[in-house]
Rosetta silent file (secondary structure, phi, psi, omega in degrees, C-alpha in Angstrom):
SEQUENCE: MFTLPDLPYAYNALEPYIDERTMQIHHDKHHAAYVKNVNDALTGQDELASLPIEDLIADLLKVPEAVRTKVRNNGGGHYNHSLFWEVMAPNPDGAPRLAQGDLASAITQSFGSFEKFTEVFSSAGLNRFGSGWVWLVTDKGKLTIVDTPNQDNPLMDLPAQAGGRIPILGLDVWEHAYYLKYQNLRAEYIKNWWYVVNWKEVEKRFDGIPDQVRDA
SCORE:     score description
SCORE:     0.000 S_00000001
   1 L     0.000  160.581 -177.768  -54.236   14.076   99.007 S_00000001
   2 L   -80.322  150.709 -178.622  -53.017   11.170   96.928 S_00000001
   3 L  -128.550  153.692  178.454  -53.723   10.973   93.196 S_00000001
   4 L   -76.927  119.728  178.559  -53.905    8.168   90.676 S_00000001
   5 L   -73.864  149.597  173.775  -50.770    8.229   88.497 S_00000001
   6 L   -69.081  149.895  169.277  -51.120    7.824   84.763 S_00000001
   7 L   -64.979  142.770  179.318  -49.884    4.611   83.242 S_00000001
   8 L   -82.018   13.688 -179.177  -46.476    5.211   81.607 S_00000001
   9 L  -160.764  171.995  179.542  -47.694    3.410   78.449 S_00000001
  10 L   -72.120  159.150 -179.238  -50.933    2.599   76.647 S_00000001
  11 L   -57.267  -34.076 -176.051  -53.347    0.026   78.058 S_00000001
  12 L   -95.301    8.382 -171.819  -52.488   -2.424   75.287 S_00000001
  13 L   -69.739  -21.715 -176.946  -48.728   -1.815   75.353 S_00000001
  14 L   -96.395    3.726  176.292  -47.910   -4.966   77.339 S_00000001
  15 L   -67.705  149.482    7.161  -49.749   -7.338   75.012 S_00000001
  16 L   -88.182    7.430 -172.299  -49.620  -10.218   74.358 S_00000001
  17 L   -80.451  -40.869  173.346  -48.297  -10.828   77.872 S_00000001
  18 L  -129.954  126.280 -169.830  -50.832   -8.691   79.778 S_00000001
  19 L   -81.739  158.701 -175.774  -54.030   -7.837   77.954 S_00000001
  20 H   -59.467  -45.418 -176.415  -55.543   -4.405   77.427 S_00000001
  21 H   -64.236  -39.937  176.564  -58.788   -5.053   79.316 S_00000001
  22 H   -60.388  -43.773 -179.435  -56.941   -6.280   82.390 S_00000001
  23 H   -64.529  -39.309  178.568  -54.785   -3.162   82.403 S_00000001
  24 H   -61.610  -50.118 -178.222  -57.833   -0.906   82.095 S_00000001
  25 H   -67.684  -42.327 -177.037  -59.656   -2.534   84.990 S_00000001
  26 H   -61.867  -46.884 -178.431  -56.543   -2.949   87.099 S_00000001
  27 H   -79.056  -52.340 -170.167  -55.474    0.681   86.797 S_00000001
  28 H   -76.950  -26.101 -178.259  -58.757    2.562   86.391 S_00000001
  29 H  -105.719  -59.817 -175.412  -60.834    0.551   88.864 S_00000001
  30 H   -66.905  -54.855 -178.276  -58.635   -1.254   91.390 S_00000001
  31 H   -63.974  -41.736  179.172  -55.832    1.283   91.760 S_00000001
  32 H   -59.772  -36.971  178.864  -58.254    4.196   91.611 S_00000001
  33 H   -66.436  -38.681  177.820  -60.273    2.623   94.436 S_00000001
  34 H   -62.310  -42.443 -179.982  -57.181    2.333   96.636 S_00000001
  35 H   -63.734  -46.989  179.635  -56.429    6.011   96.095 S_00000001
  36 H   -60.487  -44.501 -175.147  -59.994    7.069   96.882 S_00000001
  37 H   -68.805  -38.118  178.102  -60.180    4.887   99.969 S_00000001
  38 H   -70.243  -36.443  175.827  -56.906    6.043  101.502 S_00000001
  39 H   -63.673  -42.366  178.399  -57.893    9.656  100.883 S_00000001
  40 H   -62.512  -40.921 -178.916  -61.270    9.047  102.521 S_00000001
  41 H   -64.646  -28.711 -175.945  -59.606    7.412  105.507 S_00000001
  42 L  -100.198   14.799  175.897  -57.321   10.426  105.995 S_00000001
  43 L   -57.876  125.831 -177.940  -60.038   13.078  105.779 S_00000001
  44 L    86.504   -6.296  177.906  -59.167   15.674  108.392 S_00000001
  45 L  -106.546   66.529 -171.055  -55.657   14.261  108.825 S_00000001
  46 H   -60.691  -37.557 -178.949  -53.924   16.863  106.677 S_00000001
  47 H   -64.581  -43.280  178.960  -50.437   16.200  107.999 S_00000001
  48 H   -69.536  -39.554 -177.556  -50.645   12.483  107.235 S_00000001
  49 H   -68.438  -18.420 -179.413  -52.327   13.056  103.860 S_00000001
  50 L   -90.075   -5.932 -179.390  -49.468   15.340  102.805 S_00000001
  51 L   -74.233  150.470  166.880  -46.782   12.699  103.382 S_00000001
  52 L   -58.490  145.739 -173.835  -45.217   10.765  100.507 S_00000001
  53 H   -59.766  -35.260 -179.718  -46.999    7.428  100.346 S_00000001
  54 H   -67.466  -32.869  177.143  -43.853    5.478  101.240 S_00000001
  55 H   -71.408  -37.352  179.861  -43.422    7.546  104.408 S_00000001
  56 H   -62.743  -49.982 -174.402  -47.043    7.047  105.379 S_00000001
  57 H   -79.009  -15.147  178.843  -47.022    3.249  105.117 S_00000001
  58 H   -78.831  -11.202 -179.905  -43.557    2.893  106.656 S_00000001
  59 L  -142.885   70.141 -174.426  -44.851    4.174  109.999 S_00000001
  60 H   -71.462  -15.863  178.895  -48.447    3.077  110.366 S_00000001
  61 H   -66.211  -19.023  177.862  -48.406    3.531  114.139 S_00000001
  62 H   -83.254   -6.375  177.516  -48.765    7.271  113.597 S_00000001
  63 L   -85.896  134.097  178.583  -52.080    6.671  111.830 S_00000001
  64 L   -51.179  137.451 -174.433  -55.123    6.788  114.148 S_00000001
  65 H   -57.948  -32.874 -176.893  -56.084    3.261  115.146 S_00000001
  66 H   -63.044  -27.477 -178.970  -59.652    3.688  113.925 S_00000001
  67 H  -119.411    8.525 -174.072  -58.489    4.014  110.301 S_00000001
  68 H   -62.284  -43.930 -179.423  -55.128    2.245  110.479 S_00000001
  69 H   -64.754  -40.213  178.813  -56.260   -0.952  108.785 S_00000001
  70 H   -64.566  -39.842  177.806  -57.959    0.991  105.991 S_00000001
  71 H   -68.236  -40.685  178.535  -54.807    3.064  105.456 S_00000001
  72 H   -58.986  -50.534 -176.022  -52.648   -0.055  105.543 S_00000001
  73 H   -68.135  -45.439 -173.906  -54.725   -1.854  102.928 S_00000001
  74 H   -87.670  -36.364  172.420  -55.406    1.068  100.616 S_00000001
  75 H   -64.760  -39.611  175.092  -52.212    3.059  101.135 S_00000001
  76 H   -62.316  -42.801  178.172  -50.340   -0.170  100.532 S_00000001
  77 H   -61.519  -38.215  178.870  -52.384   -0.786   97.392 S_00000001
  78 H   -66.610  -47.955  179.612  -51.563    2.692   96.123 S_00000001
  79 H   -62.419  -48.107 -175.111  -47.822    2.336   96.749 S_00000001
  80 H   -59.546  -46.351 -177.678  -47.648   -1.205   95.390 S_00000001
  81 H   -71.816  -34.455  177.076  -49.437   -0.446   92.144 S_00000001
  82 H   -59.788  -39.212  175.895  -47.551    2.796   91.569 S_00000001
  83 H   -70.240  -43.275 -175.271  -44.346    0.761   91.655 S_00000001
  84 H   -57.421  -46.110 -179.633  -45.844   -2.089   89.620 S_00000001
  85 H   -60.206  -37.403 -174.262  -46.741    0.057   86.609 S_00000001
  86 H   -77.541  -27.262 -179.124  -43.221    1.507   86.491 S_00000001
  87 L   -89.762   14.626  169.899  -41.328   -1.779   86.700 S_00000001
  88 E  -122.130  155.172  179.621  -43.076   -2.988   83.547 S_00000001
  89 L  -158.766  154.935  177.265  -42.593   -1.750   79.991 S_00000001
  90 L   -57.074  148.279  179.508  -43.517   -2.790   76.441 S_00000001
  91 L  -132.057   93.983 -179.048  -41.340   -5.480   74.919 S_00000001
  92 L   -81.488   -4.543 -173.445  -41.322   -5.505   71.122 S_00000001
  93 L   -84.219  -22.001  178.242  -38.360   -7.902   70.973 S_00000001
  94 L    77.738   18.920  177.999  -40.210  -11.059   71.949 S_00000001
  95 L  -142.910  144.052  177.676  -37.581  -12.257   74.418 S_00000001
  96 L   -59.396  141.741  178.759  -37.169  -11.748   78.161 S_00000001
  97 L   -92.664  163.524 -176.878  -34.768   -8.949   79.015 S_00000001
  98 L  -117.999  151.377  172.490  -31.911   -9.184   81.496 S_00000001
  99 L   -67.524  154.782 -178.222  -30.693   -6.967   84.289 S_00000001
 100 L  -129.212  170.961  169.185  -27.483   -5.062   83.587 S_00000001
 101 H    61.999 -144.126 -176.175  -24.675   -3.313   85.453 S_00000001
 102 H   -62.241  -34.576  179.186  -24.376   -3.267   89.232 S_00000001
 103 H   -64.712  -44.132  178.481  -27.810   -4.796   89.673 S_00000001
 104 H   -59.495  -40.915  178.723  -26.913   -7.802   87.532 S_00000001
 105 H   -64.730  -41.036 -179.743  -23.748   -8.281   89.585 S_00000001
 106 H   -67.008  -38.007  177.361  -25.706   -8.033   92.839 S_00000001
 107 H   -63.000  -45.262  178.973  -28.269  -10.574   91.619 S_00000001
 108 H   -62.644  -41.869 -179.645  -25.518  -13.028   90.701 S_00000001
 109 H   -65.054  -37.576 -175.299  -23.798  -12.482   94.040 S_00000001
 110 H   -82.616  -33.223 -172.455  -27.019  -12.979   95.994 S_00000001
 111 H  -119.831   -7.149  179.923  -28.601  -15.860   94.067 S_00000001
 112 L    98.958  -37.243  177.297  -25.795  -17.519   92.122 S_00000001
 113 L  -166.731  162.892  177.026  -27.117  -16.584   88.691 S_00000001
 114 H   -65.248  -37.915  179.970  -29.848  -14.550   87.032 S_00000001
 115 H   -63.290  -40.573  178.502  -31.613  -17.771   86.051 S_00000001
 116 H   -66.709  -38.353  176.648  -31.653  -18.973   89.663 S_00000001
 117 H   -58.700  -49.295 -178.076  -33.033  -15.615   90.774 S_00000001
 118 H   -64.620  -32.843  178.237  -35.953  -15.793   88.339 S_00000001
 119 H   -65.572  -47.028 -178.577  -36.619  -19.370   89.412 S_00000001
 120 H   -67.813  -41.844  179.488  -36.768  -18.494   93.124 S_00000001
 121 H   -62.665  -46.563 -179.674  -38.813  -15.324   92.502 S_00000001
 122 H   -62.012  -40.827  178.827  -41.298  -17.177   90.295 S_00000001
 123 H   -62.319  -40.510  177.972  -41.645  -19.944   92.863 S_00000001
 124 H   -62.682  -39.213  178.248  -42.406  -17.389   95.573 S_00000001
 125 H   -67.994  -40.887 -179.175  -45.132  -15.905   93.387 S_00000001
 126 H   -66.943  -36.280 -174.381  -46.624  -19.277   92.538 S_00000001
 127 H   -95.258    0.502  174.463  -46.655  -20.409   96.165 S_00000001
 128 L   -65.700  111.491 -175.749  -47.960  -17.163   97.679 S_00000001
 129 L   -71.763  129.572 -179.891  -51.200  -18.446   99.207 S_00000001
 130 L    71.373 -150.878 -176.634  -54.186  -16.317   98.284 S_00000001
 131 L   -87.613  147.070  178.064  -53.719  -12.702   97.241 S_00000001
 132 E   167.256 -160.098 -173.842  -50.458  -10.838   97.654 S_00000001
 133 E  -139.115  157.279  170.736  -47.172   -9.712   96.186 S_00000001
 134 E  -121.657  140.333 -172.666  -43.607  -10.897   95.594 S_00000001
 135 E  -131.949  143.045  162.419  -40.712   -8.479   95.986 S_00000001
 136 E   -99.968  122.992 -175.264  -37.033   -8.161   95.206 S_00000001
 137 E  -129.908  154.838  167.135  -35.639   -6.016   98.005 S_00000001
 138 E   -87.738  134.639 -175.869  -32.353   -4.691   99.254 S_00000001
 139 E  -141.611   94.261  177.233  -31.759   -5.956  102.767 S_00000001
 140 L    54.018   52.345  174.354  -28.623   -4.789  104.583 S_00000001
 141 L    87.497    0.082 -178.889  -26.367   -4.952  101.573 S_00000001
 142 E  -132.003  149.966  174.058  -27.906   -8.038  100.006 S_00000001
 143 E   -87.042  134.225  176.682  -30.759   -8.689   97.616 S_00000001
 144 E  -136.210  164.414  178.230  -33.485  -10.949   98.939 S_00000001
 145 E  -114.365  129.531  176.419  -36.907  -12.134   97.830 S_00000001
 146 E  -134.501  155.999  172.551  -39.933  -11.803  100.098 S_00000001
 147 E  -124.054  151.314 -176.310  -43.652  -12.203   99.634 S_00000001
 148 E  -133.288  149.915  178.614  -46.408  -10.337  101.456 S_00000001
 149 E   -82.073  158.675  170.875  -50.155  -10.898  101.870 S_00000001
 150 L    54.551 -127.821  176.877  -52.910   -8.635  100.599 S_00000001
 151 L  -109.410   25.563  174.220  -51.542   -5.120   99.877 S_00000001
 152 L   -71.474  162.343  175.016  -48.724   -5.299  102.428 S_00000001
 153 L  -152.772  166.826 -173.866  -45.162   -4.568  101.347 S_00000001
 154 H   -62.488  -23.192  178.824  -41.675   -4.690  102.867 S_00000001
 155 H   -62.979  -23.660 -177.710  -41.673   -0.999  103.815 S_00000001
 156 H   -74.378  -17.098 -178.738  -44.230   -1.798  106.483 S_00000001
 157 L   -75.798  -46.051 -177.241  -41.760   -4.005  108.368 S_00000001
 158 L  -161.746  126.652 -177.787  -39.120   -1.382  109.071 S_00000001
 159 L   -53.831  143.283 -178.808  -38.644    2.058  107.518 S_00000001
 160 H   -57.592  -38.334 -177.259  -35.967    2.216  104.838 S_00000001
 161 H   -67.491  -14.113  177.461  -34.182    5.050  106.620 S_00000001
 162 H  -100.993   14.957  178.678  -33.735    2.697  109.593 S_00000001
 163 L    90.954   17.499 -179.039  -32.103    0.016  107.456 S_00000001
 164 L   -76.124  178.781 -177.492  -35.293   -1.737  106.420 S_00000001
 165 L   -80.657  130.224 -176.181  -35.952   -3.657  103.258 S_00000001
 166 E  -110.210  118.407  179.131  -36.463   -1.470  100.189 S_00000001
 167 E   -70.656  134.911  173.022  -38.520   -2.880   97.288 S_00000001
 168 E  -121.532  -12.009  176.918  -37.019   -2.432   93.839 S_00000001
 169 E  -150.304  135.340  179.105  -39.207   -4.940   91.936 S_00000001
 170 E  -139.188  143.795  178.539  -42.702   -6.172   92.719 S_00000001
 171 E  -122.684  124.116  177.875  -45.083   -8.679   91.159 S_00000001
 172 E   -82.706  118.673  177.240  -48.826   -8.535   91.792 S_00000001
 173 L  -114.912   21.559  165.741  -50.280  -12.039   92.196 S_00000001
 174 L   -64.453  147.656 -178.895  -53.813  -10.996   93.080 S_00000001
 175 H   -61.068  -30.550 -178.390  -56.222  -12.750   90.714 S_00000001
 176 H   -66.058  -14.991  179.313  -57.430   -9.419   89.325 S_00000001
 177 H   -77.888  -16.951 -172.640  -53.934   -8.938   87.863 S_00000001
 178 L  -146.525   -7.203 -165.678  -54.230  -11.907   85.524 S_00000001
 179 H   -69.161  -31.585 -178.879  -57.584  -13.721   85.661 S_00000001
 180 H   -61.816  -36.675 -177.946  -59.192  -12.303   82.511 S_00000001
 181 H   -94.242  -41.887 -169.856  -56.393  -13.696   80.355 S_00000001
 182 H  -106.322   -6.214 -175.525  -54.959  -16.579   82.370 S_00000001
 183 L    51.290 -122.054 -177.374  -57.906  -17.689   84.550 S_00000001
 184 L   -91.031    9.277 -174.902  -56.404  -19.953   87.244 S_00000001
 185 L   -90.505   68.955 -179.397  -53.036  -20.360   85.481 S_00000001
 186 H   -59.567  -38.680 -178.743  -50.950  -18.185   87.769 S_00000001
 187 H   -59.912  -38.791  179.831  -47.762  -19.990   86.691 S_00000001
 188 H   -68.796  -39.970  175.779  -48.355  -19.004   83.064 S_00000001
 189 H   -59.570  -46.705 -179.245  -48.958  -15.384   84.052 S_00000001
 190 H   -64.799  -42.760  178.622  -45.709  -15.285   86.021 S_00000001
 191 H   -57.710  -44.163 -177.952  -43.763  -16.927   83.202 S_00000001
 192 H   -77.758  -24.591  179.547  -44.995  -14.328   80.709 S_00000001
 193 H   -60.809  -32.181  179.983  -44.578  -11.409   83.128 S_00000001
 194 H   -60.205  -23.934  178.819  -40.800  -11.690   82.825 S_00000001
 195 H   -67.744  -23.379 -175.141  -41.120  -10.516   79.215 S_00000001
 196 H  -111.854    8.574  176.508  -42.353   -7.092   80.352 S_00000001
 197 E   -64.560  130.797 -178.562  -40.092   -6.420   83.346 S_00000001
 198 L   -94.145   85.533 -173.731  -38.553   -2.982   82.920 S_00000001
 199 H   -66.357  -25.920  176.682  -35.030   -3.685   84.115 S_00000001
 200 H   -62.829  -39.830  177.658  -33.891   -0.132   83.412 S_00000001
 201 H   -69.288  -40.867  179.071  -36.369    1.114   86.021 S_00000001
 202 H   -64.065  -42.078  177.629  -35.362   -1.603   88.486 S_00000001
 203 H   -62.125  -39.349  179.100  -31.696   -0.722   87.957 S_00000001
 204 H   -63.345  -41.299  178.302  -32.501    2.947   88.552 S_00000001
 205 H   -65.759  -40.577  178.598  -34.200    2.100   91.833 S_00000001
 206 H   -65.603  -46.703 -178.368  -31.265   -0.062   92.888 S_00000001
 207 H   -67.359  -25.191 -177.709  -28.672    2.546   91.931 S_00000001
 208 L   -83.326   -4.337  179.088  -30.636    5.271   93.713 S_00000001
 209 L   -77.481  122.687 -179.531  -30.466    3.635   97.122 S_00000001
 210 L   -57.899  143.414 -178.824  -27.921    5.528   99.270 S_00000001
 211 H   -56.601  -37.883 -176.232  -24.900    3.439  100.216 S_00000001
 212 H   -68.569  -24.845  175.775  -25.470    4.039  103.912 S_00000001
 213 H   -85.226  -45.623 -178.585  -28.950    2.535  103.642 S_00000001
 214 H   -57.919  -36.961 -175.410  -28.025   -0.245  101.228 S_00000001
 215 L  -100.902   13.472 -175.463  -25.171   -1.368  103.477 S_00000001
 216 L   -60.312    0.000    0.000  -26.917   -0.774  106.828 S_00000001
């Protein structure tokens, strides 16, 4: 069965950009509920429950129809948040960090500049209607930005092993991710979120994608 991962930092480590209370509720309540609910949905489905979460949500047609929507919503929530915690990190420097290496080159090639990338990504987050996510993904040799509703993610479109889009960075724009601190000011939340992006983790995810998948 799936388990709730520990945060890789303290609840207050992302302050002043994301507050301690939000992190406590977001991780301990929201993420924990997704884990419980997907486990409940897969009771008696030992083969499915033993799959890595990315494999489970990449092929939802193998999930019994009676619980498919519950697995989609809660399995997606588990995968999305597990990635989200890892692509953030404390920032004691007080300035947004930049991507480096091959990822930085790929961002420039795909978007023209790092500044243009952050502008387009932020706009996608601001304009995502209702609850959802924004993603930086590899898509057949190119980086692209997509947004998804609810707890959906790009893996659900087409499995990565079949040349699908692989998320390497994700931003949660559900209100529970920011409302305690920012209320209805989603734009301010997104602006400040760039200060805590963990580009080393994003670079690791990018570098770890096999060439045959990245260039499919």
